TORZA-588725 format. One line per field, with one value per residue (C-alpha): residue in three letters; x, y, z; residue number from 0. Coordinates in steps of 0.05 Angstrom, whole numbers, plus 5000, padded with zeros to 4 digits. Each point is the difference from the previous one (the first is absolute). Example, Ala and Ser with C-alpha at 12.3 -4.5 7.8 and 13.67 -1.06 7.14 Angstrom:
2
res c(ALA,SER)
px c(5246,5027)
py c(4910,5069)
pz c(5156,4987)
n c(0,1)
//
This chain:
555
res c(MET,SER,PRO,PRO,ASP,ARG,SER,ASP,VAL,ALA,PRO,ALA,ARG,SER,ARG,LEU,THR,GLY,GLU,PRO,GLN,PRO,ALA,PRO,PRO,GLY,PRO,THR,HIS,MET,ALA,PHE,VAL,ALA,ALA,LEU,ALA,ALA,MET,ALA,ASP,ALA,GLY,ASP,SER,ALA,GLY,TRP,THR,ALA,THR,VAL,ALA,GLY,LEU,VAL,THR,LEU,ARG,LEU,VAL,ASP,ARG,HIS,ILE,ALA,ARG,ALA,GLN,HIS,ALA,LEU,PRO,VAL,PRO,GLY,PRO,ALA,THR,GLY,HIS,ALA,ALA,GLY,HIS,ALA,ALA,GLY,GLY,ALA,PRO,ALA,ARG,ALA,ARG,SER,ARG,SER,PRO,ARG,GLU,TRP,ARG,SER,ALA,GLY,GLY,SER,THR,GLU,ARG,GLY,GLY,ALA,GLY,ARG,PRO,LEU,VAL,ALA,ALA,VAL,VAL,ASP,ALA,ALA,ARG,THR,ALA,VAL,ASP,ALA,VAL,SER,GLY,ALA,ASP,ALA,THR,THR,ARG,ALA,LEU,ARG,GLN,LEU,ILE,ALA,ALA,SER,ALA,VAL,GLY,ASP,ARG,GLU,ALA,MET,ALA,VAL,ALA,LEU,PHE,ARG,TYR,ALA,HIS,LEU,LEU,ARG,SER,ASP,GLY,ARG,TRP,THR,LEU,ALA,GLY,ASP,VAL,TYR,GLU,THR,VAL,LEU,ARG,LEU,ALA,ALA,ALA,PRO,ASP,GLY,ASP,GLY,ALA,PRO,HIS,LEU,ARG,SER,LEU,VAL,PRO,HIS,ALA,TYR,ASP,ARG,LEU,GLY,TYR,VAL,ARG,ARG,MET,ALA,GLY,ASP,ILE,ALA,GLY,ALA,SER,ALA,ALA,TYR,ALA,ALA,GLY,ARG,ALA,ALA,ALA,ASP,MET,ARG,GLY,ASP,ARG,ASP,SER,ALA,LEU,ARG,ILE,ARG,ILE,ALA,GLN,ALA,ASN,VAL,LEU,ARG,GLU,LEU,GLY,ASN,TYR,PRO,ALA,ALA,ALA,ALA,ALA,LEU,ASP,GLU,ILE,ILE,ALA,ASP,ALA,LEU,ALA,SER,ARG,ARG,GLY,ASP,THR,ALA,ALA,GLY,GLU,ARG,GLU,ARG,ARG,ARG,TRP,ARG,SER,LYS,GLY,ASP,ASP,VAL,LEU,ALA,LEU,ALA,ARG,HIS,ASP,ARG,GLY,VAL,ILE,ALA,ASN,ALA,GLN,ARG,GLN,TYR,GLU,LEU,ALA,LEU,GLU,GLN,TYR,LEU,ALA,ALA,TRP,ARG,ALA,TYR,ARG,HIS,PRO,LEU,ARG,ARG,GLU,ARG,VAL,TRP,SER,ASP,ILE,ALA,ARG,ASN,LEU,ALA,ASP,MET,GLY,LEU,ARG,ALA,VAL,ALA,ARG,ASP,ILE,HIS,LEU,VAL,LEU,TYR,VAL,SER,ALA,GLN,GLU,ARG,GLU,VAL,ARG,VAL,ALA,ALA,ALA,ILE,ASN,LEU,LEU,GLU,LEU,ALA,VAL,LEU,ASP,GLY,GLU,ARG,GLU,ALA,PHE,LEU,SER,LEU,ARG,SER,SER,LEU,HIS,ASP,ALA,ALA,ARG,ARG,GLY,VAL,VAL,PRO,ALA,TYR,LEU,ALA,PRO,TRP,ALA,ARG,LEU,TYR,GLU,ALA,TYR,GLY,GLU,ALA,ARG,PHE,GLY,SER,VAL,SER,ALA,ALA,ILE,ALA,LEU,LEU,GLU,GLU,THR,GLN,ALA,VAL,ALA,THR,ALA,VAL,ARG,ALA,ASN,GLN,ALA,LEU,ILE,ARG,ALA,ASP,GLU,ALA,ILE,ALA,GLU,LEU,ARG,ALA,GLY,ARG,PRO,ILE,SER,ALA,LEU,ASP,GLU,ALA,VAL,ASP,GLY,SER,LYS,ALA,ALA,THR,VAL,SER,ALA,SER,THR,SER,SER,LEU,PRO,ALA,ALA,SER,PRO,SER,PRO,ALA,PRO,PHE,PRO,GLY,PRO,THR,ARG,PRO,VAL,SER,ALA,ALA,VAL,GLU,GLN,VAL,THR,ARG,LEU,VAL,ARG,SER,ALA,ARG,ARG,GLN,MET,TRP,GLN,HIS,ARG,ALA,ALA,ALA,GLU,ALA,ASP,PRO,ARG,ASP,GLY,ARG,PRO,PRO,GLY,ARG,ARG,ALA,PRO,PRO,THR,ARG,GLY)
px c(5000,5030,5001,4947,5016,5012,5030,4943,5017,5043,5065,4996,5044,5056,4988,5075,5022,4936,5023,4957,5002,5029,4964,5005,5067,5007,5029,5041,5072,5020,5071,5004,4972,5052,5056,4978,5001,5070,5024,4970,5039,5064,4990,5002,4964,5018,4976,4937,4982,5010,4960,4943,4998,4994,4946,4957,5006,4980,4937,4978,5002,4962,4944,4992,5000,4947,4956,5005,4986,4940,4974,5009,5000,5068,4994,4992,4990,5038,5074,5066,4998,4924,4992,5051,4965,4931,5022,5034,5069,5061,4995,4999,5062,5000,4986,4974,4940,4988,4937,4968,5011,4969,4938,4992,5007,4945,5046,4984,4983,5017,5042,5059,5014,5029,4938,5034,4981,5024,5039,5037,5015,5030,5040,5027,5020,5039,5035,5018,5030,5042,5023,5025,5051,5068,5029,4968,5018,4969,4957,4967,4990,4964,4956,4982,4982,4956,4966,4986,4971,4958,4972,4965,4989,5046,5011,5051,5043,4990,5024,5062,5017,4989,5046,5053,4994,5004,5061,5036,4984,5023,5065,5013,4990,4933,4967,4938,4982,5009,4956,4946,5001,4996,4940,4969,5010,4963,4943,4995,5000,4946,4954,4942,4997,4938,4975,5009,5062,5070,5046,5073,4999,5066,5037,4980,5052,5058,4975,4996,5070,5029,4961,5029,5070,4997,4968,5057,5051,4965,5005,4926,5008,4928,4972,5045,4977,4927,5012,5035,4944,4948,5041,5010,4924,4986,5052,4972,4929,5022,5045,5059,5059,5053,4974,4987,5073,5026,4960,5023,5072,4983,4970,5064,5039,4958,5022,5072,4996,4971,5062,4965,5050,4981,4927,5017,5048,4949,4947,5046,5022,4926,4988,5059,4973,4930,5029,5040,4938,4957,5053,4994,4928,4934,4993,4928,5019,5012,5069,4991,4980,5060,5048,4968,5007,5072,5019,4969,5020,5073,4996,4965,5051,5056,4968,4994,5071,5026,4965,5022,5071,4990,4978,5058,5048,4969,5010,5073,4988,5041,5008,4925,4987,5046,4966,4931,5024,5032,4938,4957,5048,4998,4924,4986,4984,4986,5062,4972,4997,5069,5026,4968,5031,5068,4994,4988,5056,5047,4979,5010,5069,5018,4978,5046,5059,4999,4988,5038,4955,4939,5019,5008,4930,4969,5033,4972,4931,5006,5015,4957,4944,4932,4961,5014,4990,5059,5043,4984,5015,5066,5018,4985,5042,5057,4994,5009,5060,5032,4995,5028,5059,5015,4985,4980,4991,4956,4960,4988,4979,4951,4971,4986,4966,4956,4981,4977,4959,4969,4980,4965,4965,5025,5034,4957,4977,5032,5068,4997,5022,5059,5023,4999,5035,5058,5006,5005,5054,5038,4995,5027,5059,5014,4965,4979,4968,4947,4978,4998,4957,4952,4993,4990,4943,4969,5010,4961,4942,4998,5007,4945,4953,5008,5010,5069,5019,5068,5024,4971,5040,5064,4989,4987,5063,5042,4974,5015,5071,5016,4972,5043,5062,5008,5004,4941,5009,4964,5056,5055,4968,4991,5072,5025,5026,4971,4939,5045,5017,4947,5025,5037,5062,4960,4974,5069,4993,4941,5015,5021,4942,5041,5071,5022,4952,5005,5035,4957,5011,5041,4974,4993,4953,4956,4935,4931,4976,4953,5058,5038,4938,4988,5073,4996,4936,5033,5060,4958,4952,5043,5035,4933,4973,5060,4992,4929,5030,5052,4946,4957,5058,5017,4928,4988,4925,4977,5063,4999,5066,5025,4960,4936,4984,4936,5000,5019,4947,4995,4973)
py c(5000,5066,5059,5054,5060,5059,5048,5049,5006,5059,4979,5003,5047,4969,5001,5007,5056,5032,4983,4961,4927,4957,4939,4938,4965,4935,4937,5017,4980,4990,5021,4937,4957,5028,4989,4928,4988,5028,4957,4938,5013,5012,4940,5044,4953,5040,5065,4965,4975,5068,5036,4950,5011,5075,4993,4952,5046,5061,4963,5003,5076,4998,4961,5054,5055,4963,4990,5074,5024,4954,5011,4926,4985,4981,4932,5002,5059,5066,4986,5035,5075,5004,4958,5041,5065,4971,4982,5067,4969,4985,4958,4926,4960,4960,4927,4947,4959,4927,4975,4981,5071,5030,4956,5013,5075,4999,5004,4985,4928,5008,4940,4987,4938,4964,5010,5053,5073,5036,5054,4949,4959,5060,5020,4930,4999,5064,4973,4937,5041,5042,4938,4971,5056,4975,5038,5053,5071,5069,4986,4939,5036,5057,4950,4964,5067,5014,4932,5011,5069,4976,4942,5048,5059,5049,5050,5042,4939,4978,5067,4998,4930,5019,5060,4956,4947,5053,5032,4933,4988,5070,4992,4936,5037,4966,5064,4973,4954,5056,5045,4946,4998,5076,4999,4949,5049,5053,4953,4981,5073,5017,4943,5028,4985,4983,5072,5000,5046,4982,4973,5017,5067,5021,4944,5023,5054,4957,4940,5042,5028,4929,4977,5056,4983,4927,5017,5049,4946,4954,5053,5018,5076,5013,4953,5031,5071,4978,4969,5062,5045,4957,4998,5075,5011,4954,5035,5069,4977,4976,5060,4953,5047,4949,4951,5056,5024,4929,4989,5067,4976,4936,5041,5041,4934,4982,5065,4984,4930,5031,5044,5066,5021,5075,4985,4946,5047,5056,4953,4974,5071,5018,4937,5016,5070,4973,4947,5052,5044,4942,4977,5067,4981,5036,5051,4978,4927,4970,4985,4925,5008,5045,4950,4943,5039,5021,4927,4979,5064,4988,4933,5029,5056,4949,4963,5064,5020,4931,5002,5072,4976,4947,5054,5045,4942,4988,5074,4995,5045,4954,5044,5016,4926,4985,5053,4970,4928,5018,5036,4940,4950,5037,5005,4928,4952,4937,4959,4983,5073,5012,4944,5033,5068,4965,4973,5069,5031,4948,5015,5074,4988,4958,5056,5047,4953,4962,4933,4959,5025,4991,4929,4982,5025,4966,4934,5002,5015,4945,4950,5023,5047,4976,5017,4964,5064,5033,4938,5001,5074,4989,4945,5047,5055,4952,4977,5072,5009,4936,5026,5068,4970,4946,4941,4947,4942,5041,5022,4928,4978,5057,4992,4926,5019,5052,4952,4951,5055,5018,4928,4998,5065,5039,5058,5062,5027,5068,4966,4950,5048,5024,4929,4989,5066,4985,4930,5030,5047,4939,4965,5062,5000,4926,4965,5020,5061,4960,4967,5068,5029,4941,5011,5075,4985,4956,5057,5045,4951,4991,5074,5016,4949,5029,5072,5007,5059,5014,4929,5004,5063,4968,4939,5042,5040,4937,4966,5061,5004,4926,4999,5060,4963,5043,4976,5012,5070,4984,4951,5049,5055,4953,4976,5071,5024,5070,4982,4987,5074,5011,4944,5017,4967,4985,4938,4969,4988,4952,4930,4950,4954,4952,4974,5047,5058,5047,5066,5061,5064,5055,5068,5054,5051,5005,4961,5018,4984,4948,4960,5003,4977,4942,4977,5001,4960,4949,4996,4986,4950,4962,4956,4978,4986,4957,4962,4983,4976,4957,4969,4985,4967,4958,4979,4929,5001,4995,4975,5055,5029,5067,5057,4958,4988,5017,5069,4999,5006,5069,5018)
pz c(5000,4979,5049,4991,4958,5046,4951,5013,5073,5020,5035,5075,5040,5040,5075,5010,4954,4973,4930,4950,5018,4944,4974,5043,4989,4964,5031,5061,5016,4927,5020,5043,4945,4951,5050,5011,4925,4995,5059,4969,4936,5039,5046,5063,5048,5063,4970,4975,5069,5033,4946,5004,5075,4989,4947,5042,5061,4960,4979,5073,4997,4934,5034,5054,4947,4959,5061,5018,4929,4991,5072,5016,5075,5026,5034,5075,5047,4995,5007,4995,4990,4999,5063,5038,4985,5012,5071,5010,5005,4958,4936,5014,4987,4935,5018,4953,5022,4993,4962,5067,5027,4937,5009,5075,4989,4947,4941,4928,4985,4926,4983,4955,4961,5059,5043,5044,5008,4937,5036,5042,4938,4965,5061,5008,4926,5009,5062,4962,4943,5047,5039,4935,4993,5023,5058,5044,4980,5003,4939,5029,5066,4964,4963,5065,5031,4940,5006,5074,4988,4942,5040,5047,4953,5035,4943,5037,5012,4928,4974,5045,4976,4928,5006,5032,4945,4945,5033,5000,4927,4983,5038,4960,4934,4983,4977,4965,5058,5050,4957,5000,5076,5005,4953,5048,5058,4960,4984,5073,5021,4950,5022,5041,5074,5039,4995,4925,5002,4976,5053,5014,4962,5032,4964,4930,4986,5024,4960,4937,5014,5006,4939,4959,5023,4980,4934,4987,5017,4950,4946,4999,5003,4978,5053,5053,4982,5005,5068,5025,4975,5035,5064,5000,4990,5059,5044,4983,5014,5069,5014,5007,4989,5013,4948,4950,5005,4993,4936,4973,5010,4962,4943,4997,4994,4940,4967,5018,4969,4937,4997,5016,5052,5003,5013,5051,5036,5002,5027,5055,5019,5009,5041,5045,5012,5015,5047,5038,5006,5024,5049,5036,5014,4995,5055,5009,5010,5068,5026,4992,4927,4987,5031,4960,4934,5016,5009,4934,4964,5015,4965,4940,4997,5000,4942,4960,5014,4982,4932,4989,5009,4946,4951,5020,4986,4932,4984,5024,5059,5045,5061,5002,4994,5059,5042,4986,5011,5066,5025,4981,5032,5066,5000,4980,5057,4960,4981,4931,4981,5027,4955,4940,5015,5010,4930,4972,5041,4972,4929,5011,5029,4938,4955,5038,4990,5066,4966,5052,5057,4956,4983,5073,5017,4940,5017,5071,4974,4947,5055,5059,4977,5025,4937,4935,4961,5037,4988,4926,4995,5035,4950,4942,5031,5011,4928,4977,5046,4975,4928,5018,5039,4948,5047,4950,5049,5046,4939,4978,5070,5010,4930,5015,5066,4965,4945,5054,5034,4933,4987,5067,4984,5061,4964,5007,4933,5011,5012,4942,4945,5041,5012,4924,4988,5046,4973,4930,5026,5026,4933,4966,5047,5011,4942,4930,4971,4964,5065,5033,4945,5005,5075,4990,4952,5054,5048,4952,4998,5076,5014,4950,5032,5070,4976,5031,4957,5030,4988,4929,4986,5026,4957,4938,5010,5012,4937,4957,5028,4991,4929,4983,5025,5062,5073,5046,5027,5065,5017,4983,5042,5060,5000,4994,5068,4992,5042,5060,5006,5053,5046,5063,5027,5063,4966,4999,5074,4990,5027,4947,4981,4957,5001,4945,4994,4942,5016,5010,4961,5033,5019,4948,5032,5062,4999,5025,5070,4971,4970,5066,5039,4953,5003,5076,4995,4955,5046,5062,4966,4951,5050,5029,4930,4983,5064,4975,4935,5034,5044,4939,4963,5060,5012,4974,5012,4928,4965,4947,4976,5025,4970,4996,5073,5035,5034,5074,5053,5030,5067)
n c(0,1,2,3,4,5,6,7,8,9,10,11,12,13,14,15,16,17,18,19,20,21,22,23,24,25,26,27,28,29,30,31,32,33,34,35,36,37,38,39,40,41,42,43,44,45,46,47,48,49,50,51,52,53,54,55,56,57,58,59,60,61,62,63,64,65,66,67,68,69,70,71,72,73,74,75,76,77,78,79,80,81,82,83,84,85,86,87,88,89,90,91,92,93,94,95,96,97,98,99,100,101,102,103,104,105,106,107,108,109,110,111,112,113,114,115,116,117,118,119,120,121,122,123,124,125,126,127,128,129,130,131,132,133,134,135,136,137,138,139,140,141,142,143,144,145,146,147,148,149,150,151,152,153,154,155,156,157,158,159,160,161,162,163,164,165,166,167,168,169,170,171,172,173,174,175,176,177,178,179,180,181,182,183,184,185,186,187,188,189,190,191,192,193,194,195,196,197,198,199,200,201,202,203,204,205,206,207,208,209,210,211,212,213,214,215,216,217,218,219,220,221,222,223,224,225,226,227,228,229,230,231,232,233,234,235,236,237,238,239,240,241,242,243,244,245,246,247,248,249,250,251,252,253,254,255,256,257,258,259,260,261,262,263,264,265,266,267,268,269,270,271,272,273,274,275,276,277,278,279,280,281,282,283,284,285,286,287,288,289,290,291,292,293,294,295,296,297,298,299,300,301,302,303,304,305,306,307,308,309,310,311,312,313,314,315,316,317,318,319,320,321,322,323,324,325,326,327,328,329,330,331,332,333,334,335,336,337,338,339,340,341,342,343,344,345,346,347,348,349,350,351,352,353,354,355,356,357,358,359,360,361,362,363,364,365,366,367,368,369,370,371,372,373,374,375,376,377,378,379,380,381,382,383,384,385,386,387,388,389,390,391,392,393,394,395,396,397,398,399,400,401,402,403,404,405,406,407,408,409,410,411,412,413,414,415,416,417,418,419,420,421,422,423,424,425,426,427,428,429,430,431,432,433,434,435,436,437,438,439,440,441,442,443,444,445,446,447,448,449,450,451,452,453,454,455,456,457,458,459,460,461,462,463,464,465,466,467,468,469,470,471,472,473,474,475,476,477,478,479,480,481,482,483,484,485,486,487,488,489,490,491,492,493,494,495,496,497,498,499,500,501,502,503,504,505,506,507,508,509,510,511,512,513,514,515,516,517,518,519,520,521,522,523,524,525,526,527,528,529,530,531,532,533,534,535,536,537,538,539,540,541,542,543,544,545,546,547,548,549,550,551,552,553,554)
//
């Protein structure tokens, strides 16, 4: 039976953003289905089992959403969040019920194929799927939390578990799966509660922000822009200044990735000014509200300054970039964000001629960074440094590692063209010109697909130079020592991080306070970072070779 024609019905308005509600989506969780198909072709049995566990568990959330949208009674009396507020207390803890408990409490007697209550049968199926995953890790713990919350209909606990599961997928570079889970959060938040209103409105801006990020990492710039626009509308409707500023930062990053540096810089400068004004607090607000906003505003300000430093580096304003990076590093409280700013500080130092210091930092991040994206970025930066310094063996090793990451689909889309570009540079230096041109043509295709305009320009220039019989000018400029003119002799006192570190350039003129501050920062932190690397290389837990070990546990 075909669905009724409803083309004459005006689209409903979204309860979350006030925008026109799109047509109901097609089959859900197609990203998981596509991932399972790819794993079946590759013979990845471990990945298959874990992905099936995630898909089956998400179906529990789908059931709650469907019941809410169709006004179906949830089996049993009020439980979870609803029960807690009906009794005037805190939300009930998520605890699954046995079939006997469901019947004695007056639950649904609808039966599945095995003669057991349908909800209990579905919950048991999800538990079985998760138990089939070998080893207990953070992902299986998040899925078990989601199962427990779904069993009693605690939507707040479901949302928390969904965010945790999506974060783990995102950290592992599984962008499309993480996006699917964030979309599930949004569908759960939009489902009407017992009073017919959407539930969990406060989660919507953050979910859209995260959805836009993973879409951007997957190369879906249009989808990311749409998610950011919806998230910003939701934040403005709620008066959520913190989320609105975060999404504005993300929108500026889209401009940056499209190569529109002036527009991105102007947007971030405006965001920094707004964040500073908001941090001072509204004079009409209470003291508690001002303190709360200052705490959040500092974090938003650090994000904006960090991204402003990235743009300054791209525009070769290296001292401004260092100032912004240093301000962000001091304001960040989360270790993952500090790792990211370390990566950008290292790249900026390499652009200034301090390639030995930069290499040390990238190596530590490559070994011990907690997020896969940071480790992949460190590998690409090390690949570039290996080409610039003529280290052929290091180039070959890193290229092999990046090829393996690309086969597993964990290289972010915005980094993929740069990995191809530096590989082409290496072929031009260590291999053959024809192979380099072929790789540069691949770079053009990848950069065009993800709209990485700066990488596309670099590839175009390199192809023209090689076909004209000239060397790649970007390599000649990088190996030229003229960039080192801004580096102080104070860096020569940094502790040696390797048995034979490369010499640092000598002084030529005074440097800015920002450079001196950063070199002191490197001097104080580098020894600790290399201790992390030594511990990772000596750790036999997973048997992987040095440079491929699991990140260390942090307190």
